[in-house]
C-alpha positions in Angstrom: 0.0 0.0 0.0 1.1 3.6 -0.6 1.5 6.5 1.7 0.4 9.9 0.5 4.1 10.8 0.0 4.8 7.8 -2.1 1.7 8.5 -4.1 2.8 12.0 -4.8 6.2 10.8 -5.9 4.8 8.2 -8.2 2.4 10.7 -9.8 5.3 13.2 -10.3 7.4 10.5 -11.9 4.6 9.4 -14.1 4.2 13.0 -15.4 7.9 13.2 -16.1 7.8 9.9 -17.9 4.9 11.0 -20.0 6.8 14.1 -21.0 9.9 12.1 -21.9 7.8 9.6 -23.9 6.3 12.5 -26.0 9.7 13.9 -26.8 11.5 10.6 -27.4 12.3 9.6 -31.0 14.0 6.2 -30.2 11.3 3.5 -30.5 13.1 1.0 -28.2 13.5 3.7 -25.5 9.9 4.6 -25.9 9.0 1.0 -25.2 11.0 1.0 -22.0 9.4 4.3 -20.9 6.0 2.9 -21.7 6.7 -0.1 -19.5 7.7 2.1 -16.6 4.5 4.2 -17.1 2.4 1.1 -17.0 4.0 0.0 -13.8 3.5 3.4 -12.2 -0.1 3.5 -13.3 -0.7 0.1 -11.8 0.8 1.2 -8.5 -1.2 4.4 -8.5 -4.6 3.2 -9.7 -4.8 -0.3 -8.2 -7.6 -0.7 -5.7 -6.4 -0.9 -2.1 -2.9 0.6 -2.9 -3.4 3.7 -0.7 -2.8 4.0 3.0 0.0 1.5 3.6 3.7 1.5 2.6 5.3 -0.7 0.0 7.5 -3.4 1.5 11.0 -3.7 0.2 
């Protein structure tokens, strides 16, 4: 589960990745960025992910 601070960081990083994706011309790099965006979206929008910290 995510704390409010972790959620804010993930949302900030997702915005940065989306900007990098739009500017990127290298298709293989775009794929990697897209994978990272998918992981962050899953972490942010999954039900029950808010309120507890992520275990390492």
